[in-house]
Phi, psi and omega in degrees: 000137178287146176299131181304330179289346182260013177260151177226165184272140173229132179234135174244122186235138174236174175302338179275352178126193182286125181261327186205138177205115180206169170267146184211171178254340183202139172236129176241137182210168174252110174276169181294342179254012176134180183287140179228150173226143181228134176236176178311137178066020175298152175299152177305143186213139171223120183214142174287146181257148172271169171297123183180195183254138170255127176248125181245116179264113178257144179258136172238177188306308184245350181217163180254128180261136176245126174259139179246131182227127176272126176237149178251066182080188181126206181225147175242128177234136175229126179200139178051042179058037171229123176257129178236126177247121178248117185227150174298321175214144178210140183216124176294147183303326181290344180261354184285127174269099188296328179291324176292320178295321178295320177296321178295322178297316180294320177297319180294320178296318178294319178295325177295315180298318179296318180293322177296316181296325181265004180056040179261095185297320181295316178294324178297316180296319177297318180294323178296319178295317179299320178295317178299317180296315180295315179297323178296315180299317179296316180297316180296318178300313182292325182288339181268351182253000000 
């Protein structure tokens, strides 16, 4: 069990409100420049996030719980042992509707093919982002099960 003094607060916030709030021992994320991990007393940090998974390791009395959260970019800030993740969208793995995510992946793939055929670069870029978001949600769901 982690020492209670070695835990810090983590909050995940979207425009729709608070998605996640717990005390934890470690947060792992993908920043736009690579993988990052933050523990208690880390130096202050502000970094943009890539589409990816946030892993929050929470300590309980006899076992360690890991929460998986899919985010579609945003920002990570750490200061005074409080981690704040501000994202356009964030979804806990337990809330992910995998069939809906799979349908979104198929729609994005079809939109990519259509954009390639019509040489529409802007539509292609939007479809690629949609595909990354859908694939991320599926991956986060699978990594937690």
